[in-house]
C-alpha positions as CSV (number, residue, x, y, z in Angstrom):
1,M,22.2,59.4,159.8
2,N,21.4,60.9,163.2
3,T,18.7,59.7,165.4
4,M,16.4,62.2,164.3
5,T,15.2,60.6,161.3
6,R,12.9,57.9,163.7
7,D,11.1,61.1,164.4
8,R,9.4,64.0,162.7
9,A,12.0,66.6,161.8
10,I,10.4,69.9,162.0
11,L,12.6,73.6,160.9
12,R,11.0,77.1,162.3
13,I,12.5,79.5,160.0
14,H,12.6,83.2,160.6
15,F,13.3,85.2,157.2
16,H,15.2,89.0,158.0
17,H,13.4,90.8,156.0
18,D,11.6,94.1,155.9
19,G,7.9,92.3,155.6
20,N,7.2,92.8,151.8
21,E,4.4,90.5,151.2
22,D,5.9,89.6,147.4
23,L,9.4,88.6,148.7
24,Y,8.2,86.8,151.7
25,H,6.3,84.3,149.2
26,Q,9.6,84.2,146.9
27,L,11.1,83.0,149.7
28,L,8.5,80.5,150.9
29,A,9.4,79.4,146.9
30,V,13.0,78.2,148.6
31,L,11.3,75.6,150.8
32,D,9.2,74.1,148.2
33,G,12.5,72.9,146.5
34,I,13.3,71.1,150.2
35,S,9.9,69.8,151.5
36,P,5.8,70.9,150.2
37,R,5.3,70.3,153.8
38,W,5.5,73.4,154.8
39,Q,3.0,76.2,156.6
40,A,3.3,80.0,156.2
41,L,3.9,82.1,159.5
42,P,3.5,85.4,158.1
43,P,4.8,88.0,157.8
44,T,8.1,86.4,158.1
45,A,8.7,83.2,159.2
46,A,7.4,79.5,158.1
47,D,7.3,75.9,159.9
48,Q,8.3,73.1,157.9
49,D,8.0,69.4,158.1
50,V,11.3,67.8,156.1
51,T,11.0,64.3,158.0
52,G,10.5,63.0,154.4
53,A,13.0,65.0,153.1
54,L,15.9,63.5,155.1
55,K,16.0,60.2,153.2
56,Y,15.3,61.7,150.0
57,F,18.6,64.1,150.8
58,D,20.4,61.9,152.5
59,R,21.0,64.5,154.9
60,H,20.7,65.4,158.7
61,P,18.1,68.1,159.5
62,R,21.1,70.8,159.9
63,D,22.3,69.9,156.4
64,L,18.8,70.8,155.4
65,A,18.7,73.6,157.5
66,L,21.6,75.0,156.1
67,L,20.9,74.6,152.6
68,I,17.3,76.6,152.6
69,A,19.9,79.3,154.7
70,L,22.3,79.3,151.6
71,R,19.5,79.6,148.9
72,A,17.6,82.4,150.7
73,A,20.8,84.8,150.8
74,A,22.0,83.3,147.5
75,F,18.5,84.1,145.4
76,Y,17.2,86.7,147.7
77,G,20.2,88.3,150.0
78,V,18.2,87.6,152.6
79,Q,19.1,85.9,155.9
80,T,17.5,83.1,158.2
81,T,17.8,82.2,161.6
82,I,16.5,78.4,161.6
83,G,15.5,76.1,164.8
84,G,15.2,72.3,164.7
85,G,13.7,69.5,166.7
86,N,10.7,66.9,166.8
87,S,8.1,69.0,167.2
88,I,6.8,72.4,166.2
89,L,7.4,73.7,169.7
90,I,11.0,72.3,170.1
91,A,11.9,73.6,166.3
92,A,10.1,77.3,167.7
93,M,12.0,77.7,171.0
94,A,15.4,76.4,169.5
95,A,14.7,79.7,166.9
96,D,13.9,81.9,169.4
97,T,17.2,81.2,171.6
98,T,19.4,81.0,168.5
99,P,21.4,84.3,167.3
100,P,20.4,86.2,164.0
101,G,22.0,84.2,160.9
102,R,22.7,80.9,162.5
103,I,21.4,77.4,162.9
104,T,20.4,75.2,166.2
105,I,19.1,71.3,165.8
106,V,17.9,70.0,169.3
107,D,18.2,65.9,168.8
108,P,15.1,64.1,169.4
109,T,16.2,61.9,172.4
110,P,14.5,62.6,176.0
111,D,18.0,63.4,177.4
112,A,18.6,66.0,174.4
113,I,15.0,67.6,174.9
114,A,15.7,68.4,178.6
115,A,18.9,69.6,178.2
116,F,17.4,72.0,175.7
117,L,14.4,72.7,177.9
118,N,15.2,72.4,181.8
119,P,17.4,75.2,182.1
120,R,15.3,77.7,180.7
121,P,12.8,80.3,182.5
122,V,9.3,79.2,182.5
123,H,8.2,82.1,180.3
124,A,10.0,80.8,177.9
125,L,8.0,77.9,177.4
126,P,4.8,78.9,174.7
127,G,1.5,79.6,175.8
128,I,3.2,81.1,179.5
129,G,2.4,84.5,179.7
130,P,3.1,87.2,182.8
131,A,0.3,86.2,184.9
132,T,0.8,82.2,185.0
133,A,4.9,82.9,185.3
134,T,4.8,85.2,188.3
135,L,2.1,82.5,189.7
136,L,4.6,79.8,189.2
137,T,7.9,82.1,190.3
138,R,5.8,82.5,193.0
139,H,5.5,79.2,193.9
140,G,9.2,78.4,193.6
141,L,8.7,77.3,190.1
142,H,11.2,79.4,188.2
143,T,12.8,77.1,185.5
144,I,11.1,74.5,183.3
145,G,13.0,71.7,184.6
146,A,11.5,72.5,187.9
147,L,7.9,72.5,186.3
148,A,8.9,69.2,184.6
149,D,10.0,67.7,188.3
150,T,6.3,69.1,189.4
151,P,4.0,66.1,189.6
152,P,0.6,66.7,186.8
153,L,-1.9,66.9,189.5
154,T,0.3,69.6,191.7
155,L,0.3,71.8,188.2
156,Q,-3.2,71.0,187.7
157,R,-4.1,72.4,190.7
158,L,-2.3,75.5,190.1
159,L,-3.1,76.2,186.6
160,G,-6.7,74.8,186.1
161,K,-7.0,71.6,184.6
162,A,-6.4,72.1,181.2
163,T,-4.3,74.3,181.5
164,G,-2.4,72.1,183.7
165,R,-2.4,69.1,181.8
166,E,-1.4,71.0,178.6
167,I,1.9,72.7,180.7
168,A,2.8,69.5,181.8
169,D,2.9,68.0,178.0
170,R,4.9,71.1,177.1
171,V,7.7,70.7,179.6
172,R,8.8,67.7,178.3
173,G,8.5,68.8,175.0
174,H,5.0,66.8,173.6
175,D,3.5,68.9,170.9
176,H,1.7,66.5,168.7
177,R,0.6,69.4,166.0
178,P,1.2,69.1,162.4
179,I,2.1,71.2,159.8
180,T,-0.6,71.8,157.9
181,P,0.5,72.4,154.0
182,G,-0.2,75.9,152.4
183,S,0.6,79.6,151.6
184,A,-0.9,82.4,153.8
185,P,-4.4,83.5,152.9
186,A,-5.3,86.8,151.8
187,S,-6.1,90.2,153.6
188,R,-9.1,91.5,154.6
189,S,-9.9,95.1,155.1
190,A,-12.8,97.5,156.4
191,R,-13.4,101.4,155.9
192,H,-15.3,103.8,157.0
193,D,-16.2,107.3,155.3
194,F,-16.6,110.3,157.4
195,P,-19.9,112.2,155.5
196,H,-17.4,115.6,155.7
197,D,-13.8,116.3,156.6
198,E,-13.4,115.0,160.4
199,L,-10.9,117.2,162.7
200,D,-12.0,115.4,166.1
201,P,-9.6,112.7,167.4
202,L,-12.5,111.2,169.3
203,Q,-14.4,110.1,166.2
204,H,-11.0,109.1,164.8
205,R,-10.9,106.1,167.6
206,R,-15.0,105.9,167.6
207,A,-14.4,105.2,163.8
208,L,-11.5,102.7,164.4
209,L,-13.3,100.6,166.7
210,V,-16.4,100.2,164.3
211,L,-13.8,98.9,162.0
212,A,-11.8,96.6,164.6
213,E,-15.2,95.3,165.6
214,Q,-16.1,94.5,161.9
215,L,-13.4,92.8,161.4
216,G,-12.9,91.0,164.0
217,A,-15.7,89.5,163.3
218,D,-15.1,88.9,159.9
219,L,-11.9,87.1,160.8
220,R,-13.6,85.1,163.4
221,A,-16.5,84.0,160.7
222,T,-13.9,82.6,158.2
223,H,-11.5,81.2,161.2
224,D,-8.5,82.9,160.6
225,A,-6.2,85.0,162.6
226,A,-4.2,88.5,161.5
227,G,-0.8,88.6,162.2
228,T,-0.2,92.2,160.8
229,L,-2.5,95.6,161.1
230,T,-2.5,98.6,159.1
231,I,-4.2,101.6,159.2
232,D,-4.9,103.6,156.1
233,I,-6.0,107.2,156.4
234,R,-6.8,109.8,153.8
235,Y,-7.1,113.3,153.9
236,A,-9.2,116.4,152.7
237,D,-6.2,116.7,150.1
238,R,-6.4,113.2,148.7
239,S,-2.9,113.1,150.9
240,H,-3.0,109.5,152.9
241,T,-0.7,108.1,155.4
242,T,-0.3,104.0,156.6
243,R,1.2,102.5,159.2
244,T,1.4,99.1,159.7
245,R,2.3,96.9,162.9
246,T,3.2,93.2,163.6
247,L,0.7,92.2,166.6
248,P,2.3,90.2,169.5
249,E,0.3,87.5,168.9
250,A,-2.1,86.3,166.0
251,A,-5.3,87.4,166.7
252,N,-9.5,88.0,165.7
253,H,-10.4,89.1,169.2
254,S,-11.9,92.7,168.6
255,A,-10.7,94.1,171.9
256,A,-7.1,93.3,170.7
257,L,-7.6,94.6,167.1
258,T,-9.3,98.0,168.9
259,H,-6.0,98.1,171.3
260,A,-3.5,97.8,168.2
261,A,-5.4,100.3,166.3
262,F,-5.9,102.9,168.9
263,R,-2.0,102.5,169.6
264,I,-0.8,102.4,165.4
265,Y,-3.2,105.6,165.7
266,D,-1.5,107.4,168.6
267,T,1.7,107.0,167.1
268,L,0.9,109.2,164.0
269,G,0.8,112.4,166.1
270,L,-2.4,113.8,164.1
271,Q,-3.2,117.3,165.4
272,R,-6.6,119.2,164.0
273,A,-5.9,116.6,160.5
274,R,-8.4,116.9,157.9
275,V,-9.5,112.7,157.7
276,R,-12.2,111.4,154.9
277,T,-11.8,108.1,155.1
278,I,-10.3,105.5,157.5
279,T,-9.2,101.9,156.7
280,L,-7.8,99.1,158.6
281,R,-6.5,96.2,156.9
282,A,-5.7,93.1,158.7
283,S,-3.2,90.7,156.9
284,A,-0.7,87.8,157.1
285,L,-3.9,85.9,158.1
286,R,-3.4,82.4,159.5
287,T,-5.9,79.9,160.4
288,A,-6.7,80.6,163.8
289,A,-6.9,77.3,165.4
290,D,-2.8,77.2,164.6
291,A,-2.5,81.0,165.8
292,H,-0.3,81.3,169.4
293,H,-2.4,82.2,172.2
294,Q,-0.9,83.1,175.4
295,L,-2.5,81.2,178.3
296,L,-3.8,83.4,180.8
297,L,-5.0,83.7,184.5
298,D,-7.3,86.5,183.6
299,A,-11.1,85.4,184.1
300,S,-11.9,89.1,182.7
301,D,-10.3,88.0,179.4
302,D,-11.6,84.9,179.1
303,K,-15.5,86.6,179.8
304,A,-14.8,88.6,177.1
305,R,-14.4,86.2,174.7
306,R,-17.4,83.9,175.6
307,L,-19.4,87.5,175.2
308,E,-18.0,87.7,172.2
309,K,-18.7,84.6,170.8
310,A,-22.0,85.0,172.2
311,A,-22.2,88.1,170.2
312,D,-21.1,86.6,167.2
313,T,-24.4,84.2,167.2
314,A,-26.4,86.7,167.9
315,R,-25.3,88.8,164.5
316,A,-25.3,85.7,162.5
317,H,-29.1,84.9,163.3
318,F,-30.5,88.4,163.5
319,G,-28.1,90.7,161.5
320,P,-24.7,93.0,161.9
321,D,-26.1,95.8,163.6
322,A,-27.9,93.4,166.3
323,V,-24.9,93.4,169.3
324,F,-22.1,96.8,169.1
325,P,-20.3,98.0,172.2
326,A,-21.9,100.5,174.5
327,S,-19.8,102.9,173.8
328,L,-20.8,102.8,170.0
329,A,-24.5,103.4,171.6
330,P,-26.3,106.9,170.1
331,S,-26.3,109.4,172.8
332,P,-30.0,110.3,174.6
């Protein structure tokens, strides 16, 4: 038995399918046959803690990953890509660097973890966004190994105390987040009905802004974050158009939802369309605390989130119309 049995054994499984929700839940049931300790990452992935299953099956994590892949292919014709390690971070990075249909397991020894992490560019580490990566490379820190060799206090001076400490842990593969068992929550939606056939694209976008604000507030109130966003537009002739996009990262931030909704709307190319109803739906929900959020060196983003939190508090006390974007204020 491999030394991984002395540590946690985590798998990140990517199911290669079109995002069909029913199929996704059937694929999650495959994981139950290995261990009930899995966490949905909709619409196409999941994390699974197979630590206890190693002893039960008397197998290496690679064998369990292969069993998952074989069952997904045999039962549903779905290919998988699987990464494994002793933490969610290592398993996720292993899966990200694995060719489709293959399996990569990183041994839990410090030497093996360092050999896996150190050659990779800094932007490959979860939590390092473009601005942070640019700052680090400007200081000659191009690889995760270079970050690991940098004193933690130096990283804190460069990135701030909290971010510096977090990065110092991550570059060594330290990640104590648990797998939280459970299936994906249901979707949430918000709908806007125009009082008449609306041809003006500016009014369409105004409606989307209202819906994104409402949806964001609803998601934050239940501590959820959306993995996908769908726009459904119904026209005067009762036909409709639906477009779904997977978000770059799960979000409940109204500005991020608005930006994504506008981008989806722009792809529709509506020209003088007689729109009756617009529905915005958030799906592939997950607990906001478990959703990945890129660490940014952007003061405006941090300020916007603080203002949003204050606005949520005001709405909770004085009603949903207590605070709204200036662009939605009525014309004088």
